[in-house]
C-alpha positions in Angstrom: 96.9 128.6 115.6 99.4 129.9 113.0 102.9 128.6 113.2 105.5 131.4 113.6 108.7 131.4 111.5 111.7 133.6 112.1 113.9 134.0 108.9 117.4 135.6 109.3 119.2 136.7 106.2 121.4 139.8 105.6 119.7 140.1 102.2 116.1 139.4 103.3 114.7 142.0 101.0 115.5 139.6 98.0 113.4 136.9 99.6 110.1 138.8 99.8 108.3 136.5 97.2 109.1 133.5 99.4 108.0 135.3 102.6 104.7 136.3 100.9 104.2 132.7 99.6 104.6 131.3 103.2 102.2 134.0 104.6 99.6 133.2 102.0 99.8 129.5 103.0 99.0 130.3 106.6 102.3 130.8 108.3 103.3 133.9 110.3 106.7 135.0 109.1 108.9 137.6 110.8 112.3 138.5 109.4 115.7 139.9 110.6 118.9 141.0 108.9 121.2 140.5 111.8 121.9 137.5 114.1 122.2 139.6 117.2 118.8 141.1 116.5 117.4 137.7 115.9 118.6 136.5 119.3 116.8 139.4 120.9 113.6 138.6 119.0 113.8 135.0 120.2 114.0 136.1 123.8 111.0 138.4 123.4 108.7 136.1 121.6 109.0 132.3 121.0 108.9 131.0 117.4 108.2 127.6 116.0 110.9 127.5 113.3 114.1 129.3 112.5 115.4 129.7 109.0 119.1 130.8 108.9 121.3 131.9 106.0 124.7 130.3 106.2 126.8 133.3 105.1 126.2 136.5 107.1 128.6 139.3 108.3 129.6 139.2 111.9 128.3 135.7 112.7 127.7 132.9 110.2 124.6 130.6 110.2 126.4 127.7 111.9 127.5 129.8 114.8 124.1 131.4 115.2 122.5 127.9 115.1 125.0 126.7 117.8 124.0 129.6 120.1 120.3 129.1 119.5 120.5 125.4 120.2 122.2 126.0 123.6 119.2 128.1 124.7 116.4 126.4 122.7 117.5 122.8 122.0 114.1 121.7 120.6 113.7 124.6 118.2 113.9 123.2 114.6 116.4 125.1 112.4 116.6 125.2 108.6 119.9 126.2 107.0 119.9 128.1 103.7 123.2 127.8 101.8 124.8 128.0 98.4 127.4 125.5 99.5 126.7 121.7 99.3 130.0 120.8 100.8 130.1 117.5 102.7 132.0 119.1 105.6 129.2 121.6 106.1 126.5 119.0 105.9 128.2 116.8 108.4 128.8 119.7 110.9 125.2 120.9 110.5 123.7 117.4 111.0 125.9 116.9 114.1 124.3 120.1 115.5 120.8 118.7 114.8 120.0 121.1 111.9 116.5 119.9 110.7 116.9 120.6 107.0 118.9 122.3 104.2 117.6 124.6 101.5 119.9 125.4 98.5 119.8 128.9 97.0 117.9 130.0 95.1 115.1 128.9 97.4 112.1 127.7 95.5 108.7 128.7 97.2 107.3 125.2 96.9 110.4 123.6 98.4 110.3 126.1 101.2 106.6 125.3 101.8 107.2 121.6 101.8 110.0 122.0 104.4 107.9 124.2 106.7 104.9 121.8 106.5 107.1 118.8 107.2 108.7 120.4 110.3 105.7 122.3 111.7 102.5 120.5 110.7 103.7 117.0 109.9 102.1 115.4 113.0 98.7 117.1 112.3 98.8 116.0 108.6 99.8 112.5 109.5 97.1 112.2 112.1 94.5 113.5 109.7 95.7 111.1 107.0 95.7 108.2 109.4 92.1 109.0 110.4 91.1 109.1 106.7 92.9 105.9 105.9 91.5 104.0 108.9 87.9 105.1 108.1 88.5 103.7 104.6 89.8 100.4 106.0 87.2 100.1 108.8 84.5 98.5 106.6 86.9 95.9 105.1 88.3 94.9 108.5 84.9 94.7 110.0 83.6 92.5 107.2 86.6 90.2 107.4 86.2 89.8 111.2 82.5 89.3 111.0 82.7 86.5 108.4 85.5 84.7 110.3 89.0 85.0 109.0 91.0 81.8 108.1 94.1 80.8 110.0 96.5 82.9 107.9 94.0 85.8 107.7 93.9 86.0 111.5 97.6 86.9 111.5 97.0 89.7 109.0 93.9 91.0 110.9 95.9 91.2 114.1 98.8 93.0 112.2 96.3 95.5 110.8 94.6 96.1 114.2 98.0 96.8 115.8 99.0 99.0 112.9 95.9 101.2 113.3 96.2 101.2 117.1 99.7 102.7 116.9 98.9 104.9 113.9 95.9 106.5 115.7 97.7 106.9 119.1 98.1 110.7 118.8 94.9 111.4 116.9 92.8 113.9 118.8 89.6 112.1 117.8 88.2 110.1 120.8 85.3 108.8 118.8 87.6 107.2 116.3 89.6 105.5 119.0 86.3 104.3 120.4 85.4 102.7 117.1 88.8 101.0 116.9 88.5 99.7 120.5 85.1 98.2 119.5 86.6 96.6 116.5 89.4 95.1 118.6 86.8 93.7 121.0 84.8 92.2 118.2 88.0 90.6 116.8 88.8 89.1 120.2 85.3 87.7 120.5 85.6 86.0 117.1 89.2 84.9 117.7 88.3 83.3 121.0 85.7 81.2 119.3 88.0 80.3 116.4 90.9 79.4 118.7 88.9 77.3 121.2 87.0 75.5 118.4 90.3 74.4 116.8 92.9 74.2 119.6 92.3 70.6 120.6 92.6 69.4 117.0 95.7 71.4 116.4 97.7 70.1 119.3 97.2 66.6 118.1 97.8 67.2 114.4 101.0 67.4 112.4 99.3 69.9 110.1 98.8 72.5 112.8 99.8 76.2 112.8 103.1 77.0 114.4 102.6 76.6 118.2 105.2 77.2 121.0 106.9 73.8 120.8 107.3 74.2 117.0 108.9 77.6 117.0 112.6 76.9 117.4 112.6 73.9 115.0 110.9 75.9 112.3 112.4 79.4 112.7 115.7 79.0 114.6 117.3 75.6 114.0 117.6 76.1 110.2 119.8 79.2 110.8 122.2 77.9 113.4 125.7 78.1 112.1 124.8 79.8 108.8 127.0 82.8 109.6 130.4 81.1 109.8 132.6 82.1 112.7 129.9 83.5 114.9 127.4 82.0 117.4 123.6 82.1 116.9 122.0 84.5 119.4 118.4 84.1 120.6 116.9 86.7 122.9 113.6 86.1 124.6 111.6 88.9 126.3 109.1 87.4 128.7 105.6 88.6 128.0 106.2 90.8 124.9 103.1 91.5 122.9 103.2 92.2 119.1 102.5 95.9 119.6 105.4 96.1 122.0 107.6 94.4 119.4 106.6 97.1 116.9 107.8 99.7 119.5 111.1 97.8 119.8 111.5 97.5 116.1 111.4 101.3 115.6 114.1 101.7 118.3 116.2 99.0 116.6 115.9 100.5 113.2 119.2 102.5 113.4 121.1 99.3 114.1 119.1 96.4 112.6 117.1 95.4 109.5 114.1 93.1 110.1 114.8 90.2 107.8 111.9 88.0 108.8 108.9 88.5 111.1 106.8 85.5 111.9 103.7 85.3 114.1 102.9 82.1 116.0 100.4 80.9 118.5 101.4 80.5 122.2 100.1 77.3 123.7 97.6 77.1 126.6 97.9 78.3 129.3 99.6 81.4 128.0 101.7 81.4 131.1 105.5 81.4 131.5 105.9 77.9 133.0 103.9 76.4 130.2 104.6 78.5 127.1 108.3 79.2 127.7 109.3 75.7 128.8 107.4 74.3 125.8 109.2 76.7 123.4 112.7 75.9 124.7 112.0 72.2 125.0 110.2 71.7 121.7 107.6 69.6 123.5 104.1 70.1 125.0 103.9 70.5 128.8 102.6 66.9 129.3 105.6 65.5 127.4 108.0 67.7 129.4 106.5 66.6 132.7 106.8 63.0 131.6 110.3 63.3 130.2 111.6 65.5 133.1 109.7 64.5 136.2 112.5 66.0 138.4 112.4 69.4 136.6 108.7 69.9 135.9 106.7 71.7 138.6 102.9 71.8 138.5 101.1 75.0 139.4 100.3 73.8 143.0 103.9 72.8 143.8 106.4 75.0 145.6 109.4 76.6 143.9 110.1 78.3 140.6 108.5 76.9 137.5 111.2 78.1 135.0 114.4 77.0 136.6 115.4 74.4 133.9 115.0 76.1 130.5 118.6 75.6 129.7 118.3 71.8 130.3 115.1 71.7 128.2 116.9 73.5 125.4 120.0 71.3 125.5 117.7 68.2 125.3 116.0 69.8 122.3 119.3 70.2 120.6 120.3 66.6 121.5 117.0 65.3 120.0 117.8 67.3 116.8 121.3 65.8 116.7 123.0 69.1 117.3 125.7 68.7 120.0 126.4 72.4 120.4 127.9 74.5 123.2 125.2 76.7 124.8 125.6 79.9 126.7 122.6 80.8 128.8 121.8 83.9 131.0 118.5 85.0 132.5 118.2 88.7 133.6 115.8 89.4 136.4 117.6 92.1 138.3 119.7 95.2 137.2 122.9 93.7 138.6 122.4 90.6 136.5 122.1 92.8 133.4 125.4 94.6 134.3 127.1 91.2 134.7 125.8 90.1 131.3 127.3 93.2 129.6 130.7 92.3 131.0 130.4 88.6 130.2 128.9 88.8 126.8 132.0 89.1 124.6 133.6 86.1 126.2 130.3 84.1 126.0 130.1 84.9 122.3 133.7 83.5 121.7 133.1 80.3 123.7 129.7 79.1 122.6 127.8 78.0 119.4 124.4 79.2 120.7 123.6 82.0 123.1 120.2 82.2 124.9 119.4 85.4 126.8 116.1 85.9 128.7 114.8 89.2 129.9 111.9 89.4 132.4 111.0 93.0 132.7 107.8 93.3 130.6 106.0 90.4 132.3 107.2 91.7 135.7 105.8 95.1 134.9 102.4 93.7 134.0 102.3 91.8 137.3 103.7 94.6 139.5 101.2 97.1 138.1 98.5 95.7 140.3 100.4 96.6 143.5 102.0 99.9 142.4 99.7 102.9 141.9 102.4 104.7 139.9 102.5 101.9 137.3 98.8 101.9 137.1 99.1 105.5 136.0 102.0 104.8 133.6 100.3 101.8 132.0 96.7 102.7 132.3 95.8 101.5 128.8 97.5 100.1 125.7 98.8 103.5 124.5 100.3 104.2 127.9 101.7 100.6 128.1 103.5 101.1 124.8 104.9 104.5 126.0 106.2 102.8 129.2 107.7 100.0 127.1 109.5 102.5 125.0 110.8 104.3 128.1 112.1 101.1 129.6 113.7 99.8 126.4 115.6 103.0 125.7 117.5 102.9 129.0 117.5 99.1 129.6 120.3 96.6 129.8 118.4 94.7 127.1 118.9 97.6 124.6 122.5 97.9 125.6 122.9 94.2 124.8 121.3 94.8 121.4 123.8 97.5 120.6 126.8 95.5 121.9 125.8 92.6 119.7 126.0 94.7 116.6 129.8 94.7 117.1 130.0 90.9 117.6 127.6 89.2 115.3 125.8 89.9 112.0 122.3 88.6 112.9 120.2 87.9 116.0 116.8 86.3 116.8 114.2 87.7 119.0 111.0 86.2 120.4 108.7 85.8 123.4 106.7 83.2 125.2 103.3 84.9 125.4 101.6 88.3 125.6 99.1 89.7 128.0 95.7 91.5 127.9 94.0 94.2 129.9 91.0 92.5 131.7 87.7 94.3 132.5 84.9 91.7 133.0 84.9 89.3 136.0 83.6 85.8 135.9 82.7 84.0 139.1 84.4 80.6 139.5 84.2 78.0 142.2 87.0 75.6 143.1 88.6 73.8 146.1 91.7 74.9 148.1 94.1 73.5 145.6 92.8 75.4 142.6 95.4 77.7 141.1 95.2 81.5 141.6 95.9 82.8 138.1 93.2 85.1 136.9 93.2 84.0 133.3 93.2 80.3 133.8 92.4 77.9 136.6 93.6 74.3 137.1 91.9 72.2 139.8 89.3 69.7 140.8 85.5 70.4 140.9 85.8 73.7 139.0 82.4 75.1 138.4 80.9 78.3 136.9 77.7 79.5 135.3 77.3 77.3 132.2 75.6 80.2 130.3 78.9 82.2 130.7 80.4 82.6 127.2 83.8 83.9 128.5 85.2 80.5 129.5 86.9 77.7 127.6 86.8 74.4 129.6 89.3 71.6 128.9 88.0 68.6 130.8 90.6 66.1 129.6 94.0 67.8 129.9 95.8 65.0 128.2 93.9 65.7 125.0 95.4 69.2 125.1 98.8 67.7 126.0 98.7 69.3 129.4 99.8 67.6 132.7 97.2 66.8 135.4 98.2 67.8 138.9 95.6 65.3 140.2 93.6 62.6 138.5 90.4 64.8 138.4 92.1 68.1 137.5 90.6 70.2 134.6 91.5 73.6 133.1 89.5 76.7 132.7 90.6 79.6 130.4 89.2 83.1 130.3 88.3 84.5 126.8 88.6 88.0 125.5 88.9 90.5 128.5 87.4 88.3 131.2 89.1 87.3 134.4 88.3 84.5 136.8 87.4 85.4 140.4 86.4 83.3 143.5 83.2 84.2 145.3 85.1 84.8 148.6 85.8 88.6 148.9 84.6 88.8 145.3 84.0 92.5 145.2 87.4 93.3 146.7 89.2 91.2 144.1 87.2 92.6 141.3 88.2 96.2 142.3 91.8 95.2 142.7 92.2 93.4 139.4 89.8 95.1 137.0 91.8 96.9 134.3 95.0 95.1 135.2 97.1 93.3 132.7 97.0 89.5 132.9 98.0 86.4 130.9 97.2 82.7 130.8 94.0 82.9 128.7 92.8 83.3 125.1 93.0 86.7 123.4 94.9 88.0 120.3 97.2 89.9 122.6 98.2 86.8 124.6 98.2 84.2 121.9 99.6 85.8 118.8 103.2 86.6 119.4 106.3 87.3 117.2 109.5 85.5 116.3 111.9 87.8 114.3 115.3 87.6 112.6 117.3 90.8 112.6 120.4 91.6 110.6 122.9 94.1 111.7 123.2 97.2 109.6 126.7 97.6 108.3 
């Protein structure tokens, strides 16, 4: 369908060559000499773009644009002017004028503006489709031949890039190809990770895992900006694609100075991965060092009640006797309190730790709430829901407030989560844990021909605590989830297509740590 352009200029007859040029390029152009006539035309038939001359008798272009915006706030307006005065530009930008054209208007410049404002999304989607089809073979070959450690990070970055780039593409067959490529990548990554993990956790030459993150990416920067504290924000359960959504929202306020990817430890669950990150130790070492604080899966009570203590011990081991401010936000009222307390916290502490739990909570709550199942039905919808939350969240208000107080911040997470589709039947005793992506317990059994499980029979070799002397761990690979035989079909129906974490997938394991600098 042709885009319709309304052009208002009291000397429109002098612009006939430009009007003809636009028409030849596929636009429908209607013209008017008078602002009042133009307002009547707008009421009678909608248009896609308004081009307005700044100087007209009776009503200037700015006043016309102001009136149009009151009635049609989403209609893009282009201002044509002889005047490049800064005052005019500032006023027009404040009114959300989409673009300026300086007289004499050149046909090619006019065409470029119209295409950018009216068919940009179509052109971008078309180009993204062409570019992805070009990249598909390279990515497929790289995945099939088994990427190296560093290459896996780039493969995942590329897959997330194309997943976001193709979001609005009206080509379901292309999205199907991409989903297949993501599934193949998760199959190969599951093999790669499970084959190497036991060696990594016992090697000093390992990739960066949860207990290594703060020592490598945060400690070196503490105190480097004199007179201000170092601020670390952790969003529980933030996937890499959700970080990219957040990065775009942050772009008016922050530069991304560094973006690191690291591997969450197993299980990719909060009480293991987050405690390990803040404590700088593996779970078995935390359980041994802090027997009063550590709680196994089968024990009553919260599993993340002592992160502040773990972090202070981490600083002590690194000979950094610093004053720490710590806040965890679980409920809206806690977020409001944080906004009030934050300026004083920044004045009184050397390091600030802020934890926000919404994204992980959303993934868990989705199973019980039909409205969230609709809002986060797939990864595209999940990112849209993430954006909607971020834009109105206390977390985003904190990010904006921090721009007035510090010059840089650090942002990370403990693990991601993955949408599960394929059930695996698992047997265990009454004490076996209930998580759908990993199980800890005695006498765990499953079909040994099942390829969707990674079994750690000696937890101490993975630096994991044992709840009992005979406990072992099972981890689901790719998009599998672990279900008991009792009421098997009911649980499969309930949890299939839900978002879960604790197992091995790119989405759960590969997560970001970023350093952001405030834009001046």
